[in-house]
SETOR-988032 format. One line per 5 residues: their letters; for each residue y, x, z of C-alpha. Coordinates in nm, 3 decimals, padded with zeros to 5 digits. Each point is the difference from the previous one (the first is absolute). Layout:
A	Y X Z ~ ...
This chain:
XXXXX	05.469 07.954 -00.038 ~ 00.112 00.001 00.362 ~ 00.213 -00.265 00.165 ~ 00.081 -00.163 00.334 ~ -00.079 -00.372 -00.015
XXXXX	00.227 -00.068 00.302 ~ 00.278 00.261 -00.032 ~ 00.238 -00.181 00.236 ~ -00.207 00.117 00.297 ~ 00.086 00.360 -00.087
XXXXX	00.346 -00.056 00.147 ~ -00.176 00.029 00.338 ~ -00.033 00.374 -00.067 ~ 00.364 00.023 00.104 ~ -00.126 -00.046 00.355
XXXXX	-00.170 00.342 -00.016 ~ 00.316 00.217 00.006 ~ 00.145 -00.239 00.259 ~ -00.305 00.057 00.223 ~ 00.037 00.377 -00.040
XXXXX	00.364 -00.013 00.110 ~ -00.090 -00.215 00.303 ~ -00.280 00.238 00.097 ~ 00.222 00.310 -00.026 ~ 00.272 -00.164 00.209
XXXXX	-00.256 -00.112 00.259 ~ -00.150 00.349 00.033 ~ 00.343 00.156 00.042 ~ 00.090 -00.252 00.269 ~ -00.332 00.069 00.172
XXXXX	00.068 00.375 00.004 ~ 00.345 -00.057 00.150 ~ -00.149 -00.214 00.276 ~ -00.259 00.270 00.083 ~ 00.271 00.266 00.004
XXXXX	00.167 -00.182 00.289 ~ -00.297 00.082 00.226 ~ 00.016 00.374 -00.050 ~ -00.064 00.290 -00.232 ~ -00.214 -00.103 -00.305
XXXXX	-00.226 00.307 00.040 ~ -00.069 -00.088 00.364 ~ -00.072 -00.363 -00.089 ~ -00.238 00.115 -00.273 ~ -00.196 00.203 00.254
XXXXX	-00.014 -00.297 00.236 ~ -00.145 -00.217 -00.278 ~ -00.245 00.231 -00.181 ~ -00.189 -00.289 -00.158 ~ 00.311 -00.146 -00.170
XXXXX	-00.011 00.051 -00.375 ~ 00.313 -00.093 -00.200 ~ -00.178 00.106 -00.318 ~ -00.275 -00.256 00.058 ~ 00.260 -00.273 00.049
XXXXX	00.166 00.103 -00.324 ~ -00.333 00.007 -00.184 ~ -00.084 -00.348 00.124 ~ 00.334 -00.127 -00.127 ~ -00.055 00.162 -00.341
XXXXX	-00.344 -00.160 -00.031 ~ 00.140 -00.341 00.094 ~ 00.283 00.037 -00.250 ~ -00.237 00.099 -00.280 ~ -00.224 -00.296 00.080
XXXXX	00.300 -00.233 -00.004 ~ 00.111 00.134 -00.340 ~ -00.348 -00.050 -00.147 ~ -00.015 -00.357 00.132 ~ 00.337 -00.080 -00.158
XXXXX	-00.119 00.143 -00.331 ~ -00.313 -00.215 00.034 ~ 00.219 -00.308 00.049 ~ 00.158 00.081 -00.337 ~ -00.348 -00.057 -00.148
XXXXX	-00.040 00.306 -00.224 ~ -00.204 -00.068 -00.313 ~ -00.134 00.190 -00.299 ~ -00.036 -00.164 -00.338 ~ -00.368 -00.024 -00.082
XXXXX	00.019 -00.039 -00.375 ~ 00.221 -00.081 -00.295 ~ -00.057 -00.309 -00.205 ~ 00.190 -00.207 -00.252 ~ 00.185 -00.287 00.166
XXXXX	00.145 -00.299 -00.186 ~ 00.315 -00.150 00.143 ~ 00.252 -00.264 -00.097 ~ 00.361 00.101 00.038 ~ 00.317 00.122 -00.163
XXXXX	00.089 00.348 -00.120 ~ 00.332 00.107 00.148 ~ 00.198 00.303 -00.116 ~ 00.274 00.112 00.237 ~ 00.289 00.165 -00.182
XXXXX	00.208 00.177 00.264 ~ 00.338 00.156 -00.065 ~ 00.015 00.349 00.154 ~ 00.332 00.108 -00.151 ~ 00.273 00.155 00.213
XXXXX	00.178 -00.334 00.013 ~ -00.284 -00.129 00.218 ~ 00.125 00.236 00.271 ~ 00.310 -00.215 00.050 ~ 00.026 -00.113 00.360
XXXXX	00.110 -00.362 -00.036 ~ -00.354 -00.065 00.132 ~ -00.099 00.198 00.309 ~ -00.112 00.274 -00.009 ~ 00.032 -00.020 -00.380
XXXXX	-00.120 -00.214 -00.289 ~ -00.307 00.208 -00.077 ~ -00.133 00.013 00.356 ~ 00.041 -00.376 00.037 ~ -00.185 -00.045 -00.329
XXXXX	-00.288 00.221 00.114 ~ -00.041 -00.199 00.321 ~ 00.002 -00.330 -00.188 ~ -00.250 00.121 -00.262 ~ -00.236 00.118 00.275
XXXXX	00.012 -00.344 00.160 ~ -00.069 -00.163 -00.338 ~ -00.308 00.218 -00.057 ~ -00.129 -00.092 00.346 ~ 00.004 -00.366 -00.104
XXXXX	-00.202 00.051 -00.318 ~ -00.362 -00.108 -00.001 ~ -00.170 -00.038 -00.339 ~ 00.290 00.106 -00.221 ~ 00.030 00.340 -00.163
XXXXX	00.311 00.213 00.031 ~ 00.155 00.296 -00.179 ~ 00.331 00.181 00.018 ~ 00.261 00.139 -00.238 ~ 00.292 00.209 00.121
XXXXX	00.313 00.036 -00.204 ~ 00.348 00.144 -00.017 ~ 00.124 00.132 -00.334 ~ -00.363 -00.008 -00.112 ~ -00.313 -00.179 00.123
XXXXX	-00.342 00.125 00.106 ~ -00.324 -00.158 00.114 ~ -00.031 00.093 00.365 ~ -00.313 -00.205 00.074 ~ -00.233 -00.148 -00.265
XXXXX	-00.109 -00.358 00.057 ~ -00.246 -00.006 00.291 ~ -00.154 -00.204 00.281 ~ 00.030 00.295 00.241 ~ 00.281 -00.120 00.224
XXXXX	-00.027 00.299 00.234 ~ 00.076 00.240 -00.285 ~ 00.282 -00.226 -00.115 ~ 00.170 00.021 00.340 ~ -00.033 00.377 00.006
XXXXX	00.179 00.021 -00.337 ~ 00.278 -00.227 00.128 ~ 00.069 00.228 00.296 ~ 00.073 00.290 -00.236 ~ 00.263 -00.172 -00.213
XXXXX	00.318 00.206 -00.037 ~ 00.264 00.078 -00.268 ~ -00.155 00.340 -00.077 ~ -00.300 -00.170 -00.161 ~ 00.191 -00.059 -00.324
XXXXX	00.184 00.307 -00.136 ~ 00.232 -00.205 -00.224 ~ 00.260 -00.187 00.200 ~ 00.156 -00.331 -00.099 ~ -00.152 -00.348 00.005
XXXXX	-00.204 -00.098 -00.304 ~ -00.123 -00.353 00.070 ~ -00.128 -00.033 -00.358 ~ -00.228 00.304 00.034 ~ -00.126 -00.134 00.332
XXXXX	-00.096 -00.334 -00.158 ~ -00.158 00.165 -00.306 ~ -00.207 00.241 00.213 ~ -00.111 -00.271 00.241 ~ -00.100 -00.231 -00.287
XXXXX	-00.221 00.273 -00.148 ~ -00.162 00.072 00.337 ~ -00.200 -00.320 00.040 ~ -00.375 00.009 -00.055 ~ -00.169 -00.156 -00.301
XXXXX	-00.189 -00.245 00.221 ~ 00.288 -00.238 00.063 ~ 00.230 -00.153 -00.259 ~ 00.192 -00.278 00.172 ~ -00.016 00.073 00.372
XXXXX	00.249 00.287 -00.015 ~ 00.318 00.041 00.198 ~ 00.259 00.274 00.034 ~ 00.210 00.021 00.315 ~ 00.311 00.197 -00.088
XXXXX	00.196 00.133 00.298 ~ 00.333 00.158 -00.091 ~ 00.374 -00.013 00.046 ~ 00.014 -00.107 -00.366 ~ 00.246 00.264 -00.121
XXXXX	-00.173 00.065 -00.332 ~ 00.145 00.274 -00.220 ~ -00.033 00.058 -00.376 ~ -00.291 -00.234 -00.075 ~ -00.080 -00.365 -00.074
XXXXX	-00.199 -00.152 00.288 ~ 00.017 -00.348 -00.155 ~ -00.182 00.118 -00.311 ~ -00.264 00.167 00.220 ~ -00.036 -00.322 00.197
XXXXX	-00.058 -00.194 -00.323 ~ -00.285 00.236 -00.092 ~ -00.147 -00.051 00.347 ~ 00.021 -00.377 -00.044 ~ -00.178 00.025 -00.335
XXXXX	-00.280 00.188 00.179 ~ -00.035 -00.282 00.253 ~ 00.171 00.184 00.284 ~ 00.219 -00.179 00.254 ~ 00.276 00.211 00.155
XXXXX	00.137 -00.064 00.348 ~ 00.314 00.193 00.081 ~ 00.143 00.106 00.334 ~ 00.360 00.112 00.020 ~ 00.054 00.236 00.290
XXXXX	00.359 00.085 00.080 ~ 00.329 -00.185 00.019 ~ 00.239 -00.101 -00.281 ~ 00.282 00.191 00.167 ~ -00.219 00.309 00.010
XXXXX	-00.032 00.298 00.229 ~ 00.040 00.380 -00.033 ~ -00.306 00.215 -00.064 ~ -00.079 00.261 00.265 ~ -00.232 00.292 -00.079
XXXXX	-00.081 00.253 00.273 ~ 00.298 -00.121 00.200 ~ 00.248 00.039 -00.287 ~ 00.162 -00.281 -00.195 ~ -00.067 00.012 -00.374
XXXXX	00.304 00.041 -00.226 ~ 00.047 -00.024 -00.375 ~ 00.136 00.268 -00.235 ~ 00.355 -00.107 00.091 ~ -00.061 00.047 00.370
XXXXX	-00.003 -00.374 00.066 ~ -00.252 -00.147 00.243 ~ -00.291 -00.166 -00.180 ~ -00.054 -00.361 00.110 ~ -00.329 -00.171 -00.093
XXXXX	00.033 -00.374 -00.057 ~ -00.266 -00.265 -00.045 ~ -00.027 -00.133 -00.358 ~ -00.144 -00.346 00.054 ~ 00.068 -00.143 -00.344
XXXXX	-00.249 00.224 -00.182 ~ -00.271 -00.056 00.259 ~ 00.048 -00.378 -00.017 ~ -00.028 00.005 -00.379 ~ -00.323 00.202 00.011
XXXXX	-00.160 -00.238 00.250 ~ 00.104 -00.318 -00.183 ~ -00.113 00.135 -00.338 ~ -00.354 00.079 00.120 ~ -00.051 -00.305 00.221
XXXXX	00.042 00.184 00.326 ~ 00.274 -00.018 00.259 ~ 00.278 00.212 00.144 ~ 00.051 00.068 00.371 ~ 00.291 00.182 00.157
XXXXX	-00.104 00.213 00.295 ~ 00.173 -00.060 00.332 ~ 00.021 00.187 00.328 ~ -00.280 -00.220 00.134 ~ -00.236 00.000 -00.297
XXXXX	-00.042 00.185 -00.326 ~ -00.152 -00.315 -00.149 ~ -00.350 00.121 -00.088 ~ -00.166 -00.260 00.224 ~ 00.166 -00.275 -00.199
XXXXX	-00.108 00.155 -00.329 ~ -00.358 00.050 00.122 ~ -00.025 -00.373 00.074 ~ 00.105 -00.076 -00.357 ~ -00.250 00.249 -00.139
XXXXX	-00.267 -00.170 00.210 ~ 00.055 -00.316 -00.206 ~ -00.074 00.178 -00.327 ~ -00.330 -00.062 -00.176 ~ -00.266 00.236 00.134
XXXXX	-00.213 00.200 -00.240 ~ -00.332 00.169 00.064 ~ -00.016 00.376 -00.015 ~ -00.259 00.249 00.113 ~ 00.045 00.318 00.196
XXXXX	-00.209 00.258 00.181 ~ 00.013 -00.030 00.377 ~ -00.188 00.103 00.310 ~ -00.183 -00.326 00.049 ~ -00.190 00.088 00.318
XXXXX	00.117 00.190 00.304 ~ -00.216 00.147 00.274 ~ 00.140 -00.012 00.352 ~ 00.019 00.336 00.175 ~ 00.155 -00.103 00.333
XXXXX	-00.331 00.020 00.192 ~ -00.008 00.379 -00.046 ~ 00.343 00.026 00.162 ~ -00.106 -00.227 00.286 ~ -00.312 00.210 00.058
XXXXX	00.210 00.318 00.015 ~ 00.244 -00.169 00.239 ~ -00.290 -00.105 00.224 ~ -00.130 00.358 00.014 ~ 00.345 00.127 00.097
XXXXX	00.038 -00.264 00.272 ~ -00.344 00.087 00.135 ~ 00.095 00.369 00.010 ~ 00.323 -00.091 00.180 ~ -00.195 -00.210 00.253
XXXXX	-00.249 00.278 00.074 ~ 00.267 00.267 00.034 ~ 00.108 00.045 00.363 ~ 00.365 00.024 00.101 ~ -00.086 00.286 00.233
XXXXX	-00.219 00.308 -00.016 ~ -00.352 -00.045 00.122 ~ -00.131 00.307 00.179 ~ -00.358 -00.088 -00.095 ~ 00.080 -00.049 -00.369
XXXXX	00.264 00.267 -00.034 ~ -00.233 00.242 -00.171 ~ -00.110 -00.244 -00.270 ~ 00.321 -00.192 -00.051 ~ 00.120 -00.007 -00.361
XXX	00.358 -00.069 00.107 ~ 00.093 00.302 00.210 ~ 00.333 00.001 00.177
């Protein structure tokens, strides 16, 4: 398995295109200044040893060396071997509503995008816990089985969209039932479901599903995203309308979500413009009793940054040895011909 131990340093790679733009602008300005002295062909004859190509090659070598050094700062590593690791934590199943109602724009840019950002931040804060994901609308599906692979979890979050579930609607009961069945057999009490939805459940009994979850030792934390007054649903720039031509307004159903949370010993949080509320819930989950569970993980990583630094050193040495101008004595054996 490959990873960067210090991925924040990779943001420095943004300096590479900036350096290219600065170099291009500088070379253009340099050509304009030379053009003031006379015809470019005449100037070229007066300076036969000048080699613009060598200057460009030196810049390319420097830029490649810089890129390799930045990658080395990120500390690239390869997993050396897999082994069974025992950890103490909580198993968390995220049940995320991806129905069309989550496209309502009472939260900017819409409810679903705000949810995805908040879930990503939650995953970043996990350490020894395991996480899985269920997506639901009119039906529910396991999107990510319970895992300790947080990188994979974040990649699944980024792909959340209403097209993932072919049956529209909002079946909170199916979401709870599917999430309850998705826990591993290793943990029996340290289980939590985080249910993120606008709460508009249709044609099912979420309270009965919550009771079954409670009987299985599962605590449900609910997050209501939306506003009680509601907001229209916009799909591809068009406002959704019902069969009578009336604009569909999606409203937050807090009562059901509160009942689910109270019944299972969890808590309900209403999302706001500032916070979805997952940080608050994660703190409460952190107070739950931790259970031991085992998983396969890359336990040892071998650093690979020294290879990148060696390659960068070679490039810098080549740049140092390369002359800015043509050398009449070395012209015949020069690798970089102008």
